[in-house]
mmCIF file as gemmi writes it, N, C-alpha and C atoms, coordinates in Angstrom:
data_model
loop_
_atom_site.group_PDB
_atom_site.id
_atom_site.type_symbol
_atom_site.label_atom_id
_atom_site.label_alt_id
_atom_site.label_comp_id
_atom_site.label_asym_id
_atom_site.label_entity_id
_atom_site.label_seq_id
_atom_site.pdbx_PDB_ins_code
_atom_site.Cartn_x
_atom_site.Cartn_y
_atom_site.Cartn_z
_atom_site.occupancy
_atom_site.B_iso_or_equiv
_atom_site.pdbx_formal_charge
_atom_site.auth_seq_id
_atom_site.auth_asym_id
_atom_site.pdbx_PDB_model_num
ATOM 1 N N . UNK Axp A 1 ? 80.256 5.467 -16.876 1 0 ? 1 A 1
ATOM 2 C CA . UNK Axp A 1 ? 81.308 5.726 -15.927 1 0 ? 1 A 1
ATOM 3 C C . UNK Axp A 1 ? 82.623 5.251 -16.546 1 0 ? 1 A 1
ATOM 4 N N . UNK Axp A 2 ? 83.616 6.09 -16.497 1 0 ? 2 A 1
ATOM 5 C CA . UNK Axp A 2 ? 84.908 5.746 -17.088 1 0 ? 2 A 1
ATOM 6 C C . UNK Axp A 2 ? 85.675 4.795 -16.159 1 0 ? 2 A 1
ATOM 7 N N . UNK Axp A 3 ? 86.72 4.193 -16.686 1 0 ? 3 A 1
ATOM 8 C CA . UNK Axp A 3 ? 87.539 3.258 -15.914 1 0 ? 3 A 1
ATOM 9 C C . UNK Axp A 3 ? 88.193 3.975 -14.73 1 0 ? 3 A 1
ATOM 10 N N . UNK Axp A 4 ? 88.627 5.203 -14.916 1 0 ? 4 A 1
ATOM 11 C CA . UNK Axp A 4 ? 89.262 5.974 -13.836 1 0 ? 4 A 1
ATOM 12 C C . UNK Axp A 4 ? 88.257 6.236 -12.714 1 0 ? 4 A 1
ATOM 13 N N . UNK Axp A 5 ? 87.032 6.586 -13.092 1 0 ? 5 A 1
ATOM 14 C CA . UNK Axp A 5 ? 86.002 6.833 -12.09 1 0 ? 5 A 1
ATOM 15 C C . UNK Axp A 5 ? 85.665 5.56 -11.319 1 0 ? 5 A 1
ATOM 16 N N . UNK Axp A 6 ? 85.611 4.429 -12.033 1 0 ? 6 A 1
ATOM 17 C CA . UNK Axp A 6 ? 85.328 3.16 -11.364 1 0 ? 6 A 1
ATOM 18 C C . UNK Axp A 6 ? 86.441 2.814 -10.381 1 0 ? 6 A 1
ATOM 19 N N . UNK Axp A 7 ? 87.682 3.009 -10.809 1 0 ? 7 A 1
ATOM 20 C CA . UNK Axp A 7 ? 88.821 2.74 -9.925 1 0 ? 7 A 1
ATOM 21 C C . UNK Axp A 7 ? 88.758 3.621 -8.672 1 0 ? 7 A 1
ATOM 22 N N . UNK Axp A 8 ? 88.488 4.895 -8.872 1 0 ? 8 A 1
ATOM 23 C CA . UNK Axp A 8 ? 88.379 5.81 -7.735 1 0 ? 8 A 1
ATOM 24 C C . UNK Axp A 8 ? 87.246 5.396 -6.809 1 0 ? 8 A 1
ATOM 25 N N . UNK Axp A 9 ? 86.126 4.977 -7.396 1 0 ? 9 A 1
ATOM 26 C CA . UNK Axp A 9 ? 84.986 4.539 -6.598 1 0 ? 9 A 1
ATOM 27 C C . UNK Axp A 9 ? 85.353 3.3 -5.783 1 0 ? 9 A 1
ATOM 28 N N . UNK Axp A 10 ? 85.987 2.333 -6.414 1 0 ? 10 A 1
ATOM 29 C CA . UNK Axp A 10 ? 86.348 1.089 -5.733 1 0 ? 10 A 1
ATOM 30 C C . UNK Axp A 10 ? 87.377 1.359 -4.637 1 0 ? 10 A 1
ATOM 31 N N . UNK Axp A 11 ? 88.375 2.173 -4.927 1 0 ? 11 A 1
ATOM 32 C CA . UNK Axp A 11 ? 89.369 2.525 -3.91 1 0 ? 11 A 1
ATOM 33 C C . UNK Axp A 11 ? 88.706 3.221 -2.719 1 0 ? 11 A 1
ATOM 34 N N . UNK Axp A 12 ? 87.835 4.168 -3.023 1 0 ? 12 A 1
ATOM 35 C CA . UNK Axp A 12 ? 87.11 4.866 -1.958 1 0 ? 12 A 1
ATOM 36 C C . UNK Axp A 12 ? 86.234 3.93 -1.151 1 0 ? 12 A 1
ATOM 37 N N . UNK Axp A 13 ? 85.604 2.991 -1.85 1 0 ? 13 A 1
ATOM 38 C CA . UNK Axp A 13 ? 84.745 2.012 -1.19 1 0 ? 13 A 1
ATOM 39 C C . UNK Axp A 13 ? 85.567 1.163 -0.21 1 0 ? 13 A 1
ATOM 40 N N . UNK Axp A 14 ? 86.706 0.651 -0.655 1 0 ? 14 A 1
ATOM 41 C CA . UNK Axp A 14 ? 87.554 -0.174 0.207 1 0 ? 14 A 1
ATOM 42 C C . UNK Axp A 14 ? 88.157 0.64 1.352 1 0 ? 14 A 1
ATOM 43 N N . UNK Axp A 15 ? 88.545 1.855 1.058 1 0 ? 15 A 1
ATOM 44 C CA . UNK Axp A 15 ? 89.111 2.725 2.094 1 0 ? 15 A 1
ATOM 45 C C . UNK Axp A 15 ? 88.072 2.996 3.186 1 0 ? 15 A 1
ATOM 46 N N . UNK Axp A 16 ? 86.851 3.321 2.773 1 0 ? 16 A 1
ATOM 47 C CA . UNK Axp A 16 ? 85.778 3.588 3.729 1 0 ? 16 A 1
ATOM 48 C C . UNK Axp A 16 ? 85.421 2.325 4.513 1 0 ? 16 A 1
ATOM 49 N N . UNK Axp A 17 ? 85.409 1.198 3.819 1 0 ? 17 A 1
ATOM 50 C CA . UNK Axp A 17 ? 85.127 -0.072 4.495 1 0 ? 17 A 1
ATOM 51 C C . UNK Axp A 17 ? 86.176 -0.386 5.55 1 0 ? 17 A 1
ATOM 52 N N . UNK Axp A 18 ? 87.431 -0.16 5.243 1 0 ? 18 A 1
ATOM 53 C CA . UNK Axp A 18 ? 88.512 -0.397 6.2 1 0 ? 18 A 1
ATOM 54 C C . UNK Axp A 18 ? 88.398 0.553 7.389 1 0 ? 18 A 1
ATOM 55 N N . UNK Axp A 19 ? 88.031 1.804 7.121 1 0 ? 19 A 1
ATOM 56 C CA . UNK Axp A 19 ? 87.861 2.784 8.21 1 0 ? 19 A 1
ATOM 57 C C . UNK Axp A 19 ? 86.716 2.373 9.122 1 0 ? 19 A 1
ATOM 58 N N . UNK Axp A 20 ? 85.6 1.927 8.543 1 0 ? 20 A 1
ATOM 59 C CA . UNK Axp A 20 ? 84.453 1.485 9.342 1 0 ? 20 A 1
ATOM 60 C C . UNK Axp A 20 ? 84.793 0.255 10.169 1 0 ? 20 A 1
ATOM 61 N N . UNK Axp A 21 ? 85.511 -0.685 9.585 1 0 ? 21 A 1
ATOM 62 C CA . UNK Axp A 21 ? 85.909 -1.887 10.31 1 0 ? 21 A 1
ATOM 63 C C . UNK Axp A 21 ? 86.82 -1.53 11.485 1 0 ? 21 A 1
ATOM 64 N N . UNK Axp A 22 ? 87.756 -0.622 11.272 1 0 ? 22 A 1
ATOM 65 C CA . UNK Axp A 22 ? 88.653 -0.194 12.35 1 0 ? 22 A 1
ATOM 66 C C . UNK Axp A 22 ? 87.859 0.485 13.474 1 0 ? 22 A 1
ATOM 67 N N . UNK Axp A 23 ? 86.893 1.316 13.115 1 0 ? 23 A 1
ATOM 68 C CA . UNK Axp A 23 ? 86.066 1.991 14.118 1 0 ? 23 A 1
ATOM 69 C C . UNK Axp A 23 ? 85.233 0.977 14.896 1 0 ? 23 A 1
ATOM 70 N N . UNK Axp A 24 ? 84.716 -0.033 14.214 1 0 ? 24 A 1
ATOM 71 C CA . UNK Axp A 24 ? 83.937 -1.077 14.865 1 0 ? 24 A 1
ATOM 72 C C . UNK Axp A 24 ? 84.807 -1.85 15.859 1 0 ? 24 A 1
ATOM 73 N N . UNK Axp A 25 ? 86.008 -2.224 15.447 1 0 ? 25 A 1
ATOM 74 C CA . UNK Axp A 25 ? 86.922 -2.964 16.32 1 0 ? 25 A 1
ATOM 75 C C . UNK Axp A 25 ? 87.307 -2.114 17.537 1 0 ? 25 A 1
ATOM 76 N N . UNK Axp A 26 ? 87.523 -0.833 17.319 1 0 ? 26 A 1
ATOM 77 C CA . UNK Axp A 26 ? 87.864 0.071 18.42 1 0 ? 26 A 1
ATOM 78 C C . UNK Axp A 26 ? 86.71 0.143 19.421 1 0 ? 26 A 1
ATOM 79 N N . UNK Axp A 27 ? 85.49 0.26 18.922 1 0 ? 27 A 1
ATOM 80 C CA . UNK Axp A 27 ? 84.313 0.3 19.791 1 0 ? 27 A 1
ATOM 81 C C . UNK Axp A 27 ? 84.127 -0.999 20.551 1 0 ? 27 A 1
ATOM 82 N N . UNK Axp A 28 ? 84.384 -2.106 19.893 1 0 ? 28 A 1
ATOM 83 C CA . UNK Axp A 28 ? 84.266 -3.412 20.533 1 0 ? 28 A 1
ATOM 84 C C . UNK Axp A 28 ? 85.291 -3.548 21.664 1 0 ? 28 A 1
ATOM 85 N N . UNK Axp A 29 ? 86.507 -3.108 21.427 1 0 ? 29 A 1
ATOM 86 C CA . UNK Axp A 29 ? 87.553 -3.168 22.452 1 0 ? 29 A 1
ATOM 87 C C . UNK Axp A 29 ? 87.219 -2.254 23.629 1 0 ? 29 A 1
ATOM 88 N N . UNK Axp A 30 ? 86.697 -1.079 23.332 1 0 ? 30 A 1
ATOM 89 C CA . UNK Axp A 30 ? 86.307 -0.143 24.389 1 0 ? 30 A 1
ATOM 90 C C . UNK Axp A 30 ? 85.204 -0.746 25.251 1 0 ? 30 A 1
ATOM 91 N N . UNK Axp A 31 ? 84.219 -1.395 24.639 1 0 ? 31 A 1
ATOM 92 C CA . UNK Axp A 31 ? 83.131 -2.042 25.376 1 0 ? 31 A 1
ATOM 93 C C . UNK Axp A 31 ? 83.663 -3.184 26.24 1 0 ? 31 A 1
ATOM 94 N N . UNK Axp A 32 ? 84.622 -3.947 25.724 1 0 ? 32 A 1
ATOM 95 C CA . UNK Axp A 32 ? 85.211 -5.051 26.486 1 0 ? 32 A 1
ATOM 96 C C . UNK Axp A 32 ? 85.934 -4.521 27.719 1 0 ? 32 A 1
ATOM 97 N N . UNK Axp A 33 ? 86.691 -3.441 27.552 1 0 ? 33 A 1
ATOM 98 C CA . UNK Axp A 33 ? 87.423 -2.858 28.67 1 0 ? 33 A 1
ATOM 99 C C . UNK Axp A 33 ? 86.469 -2.299 29.724 1 0 ? 33 A 1
ATOM 100 N N . UNK Axp A 34 ? 85.391 -1.692 29.275 1 0 ? 34 A 1
ATOM 101 C CA . UNK Axp A 34 ? 84.408 -1.15 30.214 1 0 ? 34 A 1
ATOM 102 C C . UNK Axp A 34 ? 83.763 -2.273 31.009 1 0 ? 34 A 1
ATOM 103 N N . UNK Axp A 35 ? 83.443 -3.384 30.345 1 0 ? 35 A 1
ATOM 104 C CA . UNK Axp A 35 ? 82.856 -4.537 31.035 1 0 ? 35 A 1
ATOM 105 C C . UNK Axp A 35 ? 83.841 -5.114 32.052 1 0 ? 35 A 1
ATOM 106 N N . UNK Axp A 36 ? 85.119 -5.166 31.71 1 0 ? 36 A 1
ATOM 107 C CA . UNK Axp A 36 ? 86.137 -5.656 32.65 1 0 ? 36 A 1
ATOM 108 C C . UNK Axp A 36 ? 86.225 -4.75 33.875 1 0 ? 36 A 1
ATOM 109 N N . UNK Axp A 37 ? 86.199 -3.447 33.665 1 0 ? 37 A 1
ATOM 110 C CA . UNK Axp A 37 ? 86.26 -2.511 34.795 1 0 ? 37 A 1
ATOM 111 C C . UNK Axp A 37 ? 85.032 -2.66 35.678 1 0 ? 37 A 1
ATOM 112 N N . UNK Axp A 38 ? 83.859 -2.823 35.07 1 0 ? 38 A 1
ATOM 113 C CA . UNK Axp A 38 ? 82.627 -2.996 35.829 1 0 ? 38 A 1
ATOM 114 C C . UNK Axp A 38 ? 82.676 -4.3 36.624 1 0 ? 38 A 1
ATOM 115 N N . UNK Axp A 39 ? 83.144 -5.381 35.999 1 0 ? 39 A 1
ATOM 116 C CA . UNK Axp A 39 ? 83.196 -6.681 36.652 1 0 ? 39 A 1
ATOM 117 C C . UNK Axp A 39 ? 84.257 -6.754 37.739 1 0 ? 39 A 1
ATOM 118 N N . UNK Axp A 40 ? 85.223 -5.842 37.704 1 0 ? 40 A 1
ATOM 119 C CA . UNK Axp A 40 ? 86.282 -5.821 38.709 1 0 ? 40 A 1
ATOM 120 C C . UNK Axp A 40 ? 85.689 -5.744 40.108 1 0 ? 40 A 1
ATOM 121 N N . UNK Axp A 41 ? 84.606 -5.001 40.271 1 0 ? 41 A 1
ATOM 122 C CA . UNK Axp A 41 ? 83.979 -4.817 41.58 1 0 ? 41 A 1
ATOM 123 C C . UNK Axp A 41 ? 82.762 -5.718 41.797 1 0 ? 41 A 1
ATOM 124 N N . UNK Axp A 42 ? 82.68 -6.776 41.043 1 0 ? 42 A 1
ATOM 125 C CA . UNK Axp A 42 ? 81.558 -7.712 41.181 1 0 ? 42 A 1
ATOM 126 C C . UNK Axp A 42 ? 81.549 -8.32 42.584 1 0 ? 42 A 1
ATOM 127 N N . UNK Axp A 43 ? 82.709 -8.585 43.151 1 0 ? 43 A 1
ATOM 128 C CA . UNK Axp A 43 ? 82.805 -9.182 44.483 1 0 ? 43 A 1
ATOM 129 C C . UNK Axp A 43 ? 84.113 -8.753 45.134 1 0 ? 43 A 1
ATOM 130 N N . UNK Axp A 44 ? 84.239 -9.061 46.428 1 0 ? 44 A 1
ATOM 131 C CA . UNK Axp A 44 ? 85.486 -8.768 47.127 1 0 ? 44 A 1
ATOM 132 C C . UNK Axp A 44 ? 86.648 -9.537 46.511 1 0 ? 44 A 1
ATOM 133 N N . UNK Axp A 45 ? 86.386 -10.783 46.122 1 0 ? 45 A 1
ATOM 134 C CA . UNK Axp A 45 ? 87.455 -11.617 45.586 1 0 ? 45 A 1
ATOM 135 C C . UNK Axp A 45 ? 88.003 -11.079 44.268 1 0 ? 45 A 1
ATOM 136 N N . UNK Axp A 46 ? 87.125 -10.567 43.409 1 0 ? 46 A 1
ATOM 137 C CA . UNK Axp A 46 ? 87.592 -10.076 42.108 1 0 ? 46 A 1
ATOM 138 C C . UNK Axp A 46 ? 88.282 -8.721 42.216 1 0 ? 46 A 1
ATOM 139 N N . UNK Axp A 47 ? 88.031 -8 43.298 1 0 ? 47 A 1
ATOM 140 C CA . UNK Axp A 47 ? 88.64 -6.676 43.458 1 0 ? 47 A 1
ATOM 141 C C . UNK Axp A 47 ? 89.526 -6.617 44.694 1 0 ? 47 A 1
ATOM 142 N N . UNK Axp A 48 ? 90.088 -7.753 45.064 1 0 ? 48 A 1
ATOM 143 C CA . UNK Axp A 48 ? 90.841 -7.824 46.324 1 0 ? 48 A 1
ATOM 144 C C . UNK Axp A 48 ? 91.968 -6.825 46.427 1 0 ? 48 A 1
ATOM 145 N N . UNK Axp A 49 ? 92.567 -6.438 45.315 1 0 ? 49 A 1
ATOM 146 C CA . UNK Axp A 49 ? 93.685 -5.497 45.378 1 0 ? 49 A 1
ATOM 147 C C . UNK Axp A 49 ? 93.261 -4.185 46.022 1 0 ? 49 A 1
ATOM 148 N N . UNK Axp A 50 ? 92.033 -3.766 45.806 1 0 ? 50 A 1
ATOM 149 C CA . UNK Axp A 50 ? 91.566 -2.512 46.399 1 0 ? 50 A 1
ATOM 150 C C . UNK Axp A 50 ? 90.745 -2.749 47.662 1 0 ? 50 A 1
ATOM 151 N N . UNK Axp A 51 ? 89.902 -3.763 47.657 1 0 ? 51 A 1
ATOM 152 C CA . UNK Axp A 51 ? 88.978 -3.928 48.781 1 0 ? 51 A 1
ATOM 153 C C . UNK Axp A 51 ? 89.591 -4.63 49.977 1 0 ? 51 A 1
ATOM 154 N N . UNK Axp A 52 ? 90.636 -5.412 49.768 1 0 ? 52 A 1
ATOM 155 C CA . UNK Axp A 52 ? 91.242 -6.129 50.885 1 0 ? 52 A 1
ATOM 156 C C . UNK Axp A 52 ? 92.59 -5.55 51.304 1 0 ? 52 A 1
ATOM 157 N N . UNK Axp A 53 ? 92.927 -4.375 50.757 1 0 ? 53 A 1
ATOM 158 C CA . UNK Axp A 53 ? 94.178 -3.731 51.173 1 0 ? 53 A 1
ATOM 159 C C . UNK Axp A 53 ? 94.019 -3.236 52.608 1 0 ? 53 A 1
ATOM 160 N N . UNK Axp A 54 ? 95.082 -2.739 53.16 1 0 ? 54 A 1
ATOM 161 C CA . UNK Axp A 54 ? 95.057 -2.224 54.528 1 0 ? 54 A 1
ATOM 162 C C . UNK Axp A 54 ? 93.92 -1.211 54.67 1 0 ? 54 A 1
ATOM 163 N N . UNK Axp A 55 ? 93.173 -1.348 55.742 1 0 ? 55 A 1
ATOM 164 C CA . UNK Axp A 55 ? 92.032 -0.468 56 1 0 ? 55 A 1
ATOM 165 C C . UNK Axp A 55 ? 92.465 0.999 55.996 1 0 ? 55 A 1
ATOM 166 N N . UNK Axp A 56 ? 93.578 1.284 56.649 1 0 ? 56 A 1
ATOM 167 C CA . UNK Axp A 56 ? 94.076 2.662 56.709 1 0 ? 56 A 1
ATOM 168 C C . UNK Axp A 56 ? 94.351 3.23 55.324 1 0 ? 56 A 1
ATOM 169 N N . UNK Axp A 57 ? 94.952 2.421 54.463 1 0 ? 57 A 1
ATOM 170 C CA . UNK Axp A 57 ? 95.3 2.871 53.12 1 0 ? 57 A 1
ATOM 171 C C . UNK Axp A 57 ? 94.054 3.204 52.307 1 0 ? 57 A 1
ATOM 172 N N . UNK Axp A 58 ? 93.063 2.331 52.333 1 0 ? 58 A 1
ATOM 173 C CA . UNK Axp A 58 ? 91.825 2.576 51.588 1 0 ? 58 A 1
ATOM 174 C C . UNK Axp A 58 ? 91.111 3.816 52.11 1 0 ? 58 A 1
ATOM 175 N N . UNK Axp A 59 ? 90.974 3.911 53.429 1 0 ? 59 A 1
ATOM 176 C CA . UNK Axp A 59 ? 90.243 5.031 54.023 1 0 ? 59 A 1
ATOM 177 C C . UNK Axp A 59 ? 90.969 6.358 53.803 1 0 ? 59 A 1
ATOM 178 N N . UNK Axp A 60 ? 92.288 6.348 53.904 1 0 ? 60 A 1
ATOM 179 C CA . UNK Axp A 60 ? 93.06 7.568 53.678 1 0 ? 60 A 1
ATOM 180 C C . UNK Axp A 60 ? 92.969 8.003 52.21 1 0 ? 60 A 1
ATOM 181 N N . UNK Axp A 61 ? 93.057 7.047 51.312 1 0 ? 61 A 1
ATOM 182 C CA . UNK Axp A 61 ? 92.921 7.352 49.883 1 0 ? 61 A 1
ATOM 183 C C . UNK Axp A 61 ? 91.549 7.943 49.59 1 0 ? 61 A 1
ATOM 184 N N . UNK Axp A 62 ? 90.513 7.35 50.182 1 0 ? 62 A 1
ATOM 185 C CA . UNK Axp A 62 ? 89.145 7.845 49.99 1 0 ? 62 A 1
ATOM 186 C C . UNK Axp A 62 ? 89.008 9.255 50.562 1 0 ? 62 A 1
ATOM 187 N N . UNK Axp A 63 ? 89.539 9.469 51.754 1 0 ? 63 A 1
ATOM 188 C CA . UNK Axp A 63 ? 89.462 10.792 52.386 1 0 ? 63 A 1
ATOM 189 C C . UNK Axp A 63 ? 90.138 11.841 51.517 1 0 ? 63 A 1
ATOM 190 N N . UNK Axp A 64 ? 91.327 11.523 51.007 1 0 ? 64 A 1
ATOM 191 C CA . UNK Axp A 64 ? 92.048 12.469 50.155 1 0 ? 64 A 1
ATOM 192 C C . UNK Axp A 64 ? 91.299 12.759 48.857 1 0 ? 64 A 1
ATOM 193 N N . UNK Axp A 65 ? 90.5 11.805 48.398 1 0 ? 65 A 1
ATOM 194 C CA . UNK Axp A 65 ? 89.724 11.994 47.171 1 0 ? 65 A 1
ATOM 195 C C . UNK Axp A 65 ? 88.373 12.658 47.459 1 0 ? 65 A 1
ATOM 196 N N . UNK Axp A 66 ? 88.102 12.944 48.753 1 0 ? 66 A 1
ATOM 197 C CA . UNK Axp A 66 ? 86.842 13.602 49.112 1 0 ? 66 A 1
ATOM 198 C C . UNK Axp A 66 ? 85.652 12.667 49.147 1 0 ? 66 A 1
ATOM 199 N N . UNK Axp A 67 ? 85.896 11.401 49.433 1 0 ? 67 A 1
ATOM 200 C CA . UNK Axp A 67 ? 84.83 10.394 49.454 1 0 ? 67 A 1
ATOM 201 C C . UNK Axp A 67 ? 84.412 10.13 50.896 1 0 ? 67 A 1
ATOM 202 N N . UNK Axp A 68 ? 83.123 10.178 51.149 1 0 ? 68 A 1
ATOM 203 C CA . UNK Axp A 68 ? 82.567 9.897 52.476 1 0 ? 68 A 1
ATOM 204 C C . UNK Axp A 68 ? 82.697 8.404 52.755 1 0 ? 68 A 1
ATOM 205 N N . UNK Axp A 69 ? 83.233 8.054 53.929 1 0 ? 69 A 1
ATOM 206 C CA . UNK Axp A 69 ? 83.438 6.648 54.266 1 0 ? 69 A 1
ATOM 207 C C . UNK Axp A 69 ? 82.577 6.169 55.421 1 0 ? 69 A 1
ATOM 208 N N . UNK Axp A 70 ? 82.065 7.083 56.201 1 0 ? 70 A 1
ATOM 209 C CA . UNK Axp A 70 ? 81.29 6.741 57.398 1 0 ? 70 A 1
ATOM 210 C C . UNK Axp A 70 ? 80.099 5.844 57.063 1 0 ? 70 A 1
ATOM 211 N N . UNK Axp A 71 ? 80.076 4.65 57.681 1 0 ? 71 A 1
ATOM 212 C CA . UNK Axp A 71 ? 78.95 3.733 57.529 1 0 ? 71 A 1
ATOM 213 C C . UNK Axp A 71 ? 78.843 3.076 56.162 1 0 ? 71 A 1
ATOM 214 N N . UNK Axp A 72 ? 79.901 3.123 55.376 1 0 ? 72 A 1
ATOM 215 C CA . UNK Axp A 72 ? 79.861 2.553 54.026 1 0 ? 72 A 1
ATOM 216 C C . UNK Axp A 72 ? 80.7 1.289 53.945 1 0 ? 72 A 1
ATOM 217 N N . UNK Axp A 73 ? 80.3 0.415 53.066 1 0 ? 73 A 1
ATOM 218 C CA . UNK Axp A 73 ? 80.979 -0.842 52.8 1 0 ? 73 A 1
ATOM 219 C C . UNK Axp A 73 ? 82.294 -0.598 52.069 1 0 ? 73 A 1
ATOM 220 N N . UNK Axp A 74 ? 83.324 -1.394 52.373 1 0 ? 74 A 1
ATOM 221 C CA . UNK Axp A 74 ? 84.637 -1.242 51.719 1 0 ? 74 A 1
ATOM 222 C C . UNK Axp A 74 ? 84.527 -1.347 50.2 1 0 ? 74 A 1
ATOM 223 N N . UNK Axp A 75 ? 83.714 -2.287 49.722 1 0 ? 75 A 1
ATOM 224 C CA . UNK Axp A 75 ? 83.561 -2.482 48.28 1 0 ? 75 A 1
ATOM 225 C C . UNK Axp A 75 ? 82.974 -1.23 47.628 1 0 ? 75 A 1
ATOM 226 N N . UNK Axp A 76 ? 81.992 -0.65 48.276 1 0 ? 76 A 1
ATOM 227 C CA . UNK Axp A 76 ? 81.361 0.579 47.76 1 0 ? 76 A 1
ATOM 228 C C . UNK Axp A 76 ? 82.358 1.739 47.739 1 0 ? 76 A 1
ATOM 229 N N . UNK Axp A 77 ? 83.156 1.855 48.792 1 0 ? 77 A 1
ATOM 230 C CA . UNK Axp A 77 ? 84.168 2.913 48.862 1 0 ? 77 A 1
ATOM 231 C C . UNK Axp A 77 ? 85.223 2.714 47.772 1 0 ? 77 A 1
ATOM 232 N N . UNK Axp A 78 ? 85.684 1.478 47.622 1 0 ? 78 A 1
ATOM 233 C CA . UNK Axp A 78 ? 86.702 1.18 46.604 1 0 ? 78 A 1
ATOM 234 C C . UNK Axp A 78 ? 86.154 1.455 45.207 1 0 ? 78 A 1
ATOM 235 N N . UNK Axp A 79 ? 84.893 1.097 44.96 1 0 ? 79 A 1
ATOM 236 C CA . UNK Axp A 79 ? 84.275 1.337 43.649 1 0 ? 79 A 1
ATOM 237 C C . UNK Axp A 79 ? 84.222 2.829 43.351 1 0 ? 79 A 1
ATOM 238 N N . UNK Axp A 80 ? 83.808 3.628 44.342 1 0 ? 80 A 1
ATOM 239 C CA . UNK Axp A 80 ? 83.729 5.075 44.131 1 0 ? 80 A 1
ATOM 240 C C . UNK Axp A 80 ? 85.116 5.685 43.933 1 0 ? 80 A 1
ATOM 241 N N . UNK Axp A 81 ? 86.093 5.215 44.697 1 0 ? 81 A 1
ATOM 242 C CA . UNK Axp A 81 ? 87.458 5.701 44.548 1 0 ? 81 A 1
ATOM 243 C C . UNK Axp A 81 ? 87.985 5.378 43.158 1 0 ? 81 A 1
ATOM 244 N N . UNK Axp A 82 ? 87.747 4.177 42.692 1 0 ? 82 A 1
ATOM 245 C CA . UNK Axp A 82 ? 88.177 3.753 41.366 1 0 ? 82 A 1
ATOM 246 C C . UNK Axp A 82 ? 87.527 4.626 40.293 1 0 ? 82 A 1
ATOM 247 N N . UNK Axp A 83 ? 86.222 4.866 40.419 1 0 ? 83 A 1
ATOM 248 C CA . UNK Axp A 83 ? 85.491 5.686 39.444 1 0 ? 83 A 1
ATOM 249 C C . UNK Axp A 83 ? 86.002 7.127 39.459 1 0 ? 83 A 1
ATOM 250 N N . UNK Axp A 84 ? 86.248 7.65 40.655 1 0 ? 84 A 1
ATOM 251 C CA . UNK Axp A 84 ? 86.711 9.026 40.78 1 0 ? 84 A 1
ATOM 252 C C . UNK Axp A 84 ? 88.099 9.216 40.169 1 0 ? 84 A 1
ATOM 253 N N . UNK Axp A 85 ? 88.903 8.182 40.228 1 0 ? 85 A 1
ATOM 254 C CA . UNK Axp A 85 ? 90.256 8.256 39.672 1 0 ? 85 A 1
ATOM 255 C C . UNK Axp A 85 ? 90.27 7.967 38.168 1 0 ? 85 A 1
ATOM 256 N N . UNK Axp A 86 ? 89.088 7.882 37.551 1 0 ? 86 A 1
ATOM 257 C CA . UNK Axp A 86 ? 89.014 7.694 36.106 1 0 ? 86 A 1
ATOM 258 C C . UNK Axp A 86 ? 88.936 6.253 35.68 1 0 ? 86 A 1
ATOM 259 N N . UNK Axp A 87 ? 88.634 5.343 36.597 1 0 ? 87 A 1
ATOM 260 C CA . UNK Axp A 87 ? 88.556 3.934 36.258 1 0 ? 87 A 1
ATOM 261 C C . UNK Axp A 87 ? 87.385 3.57 35.382 1 0 ? 87 A 1
ATOM 262 N N . UNK Axp A 88 ? 86.265 4.269 35.5 1 0 ? 88 A 1
ATOM 263 C CA . UNK Axp A 88 ? 85.101 4.038 34.638 1 0 ? 88 A 1
ATOM 264 C C . UNK Axp A 88 ? 84.042 5.049 34.852 1 0 ? 88 A 1
C-alpha cells in the first residue's frame, strides 16, 4: 500500500468514525427527549401545566382535536392531546 493510499484510508477511517459518533450522540439525545416527554405525564404534578389547567380549556382543546372526553381522567385526556399534537 502506498503512502497516499494509507493517508486516504486513515482520513476515511477518521471521517467515518466522526460520522458514527455524531449519529450515536444524535440518537442518544433523541432517546433522552423521548424519555422526558414520556415522564412528563408520570403524574399530575409533573404535568400540571396541562392536567391542572382550567377544565374548560383542556376539554375544549380535546374536543377540537377530536378526542373523546366522556368518563376519562384528565391525565389520560392531556396525554392523548399531547400525543396527537406531535408530543410523542
